[in-house]
N, C-alpha and C positions, 0 to 999 in steps of 0.2 A: 502494500499499499505505498508508501513513505517511500517508493523508486518513481511510483506516479504520480506523487505530488509536486518531488523533484524534479522531474521532468517539466511538468505545467511551468513551474517555476523557471528554469531555465527556458523556457519559450517564452513567457512572459517579460524577462527582462532580454533577449534576444530583441523582440517589438520594441516594448521602449527605445532601446538603444536608437531606432531605425525610426521612430516619431519629428516631427517636427513642426513648427510650428504653420498654418497655411497661412499664404501671401491672403492679401484684402482683395485682390481680385477673383483665386479662388473659394475664399468665403464666401462671396459673395455668388458665385457662376452655383457650389451646392448649393446655399441657400435661395438661390431665385429657381432651381431645377425641384429640388422638394418641395416648394409653395408652392411651385405647378403642377407635382405631381398630387397633391393632395387636394387641392381644387377638381381638377380629373376626378377621383377618386368618391370628393362630396358632390360632383355636380353627378356621375353614376348615381350613386345610393339616393338624389334626390329623386332622377329621371325615374327609378324605380318602384320607390315610393311614389309618387304621381302615377304610374302607369297603373300600380297596384289599386291604390285610392278608386284612379275610372275605372278598372276592371273588376273589383268587385260593388261596385259603386256606395 
């Protein structure tokens, strides 16, 4: 069991060393793409809700 935890910690440390702070442009791009994705999912859910309301009366 200890070997699994030690392996996990090694992988986490390796990832931590590769991480870097995103530039402002990268952050804004990710924020925009995420916002667009959330809006699309919301619109799809809204459309389904309206269709179900119309279909069931």
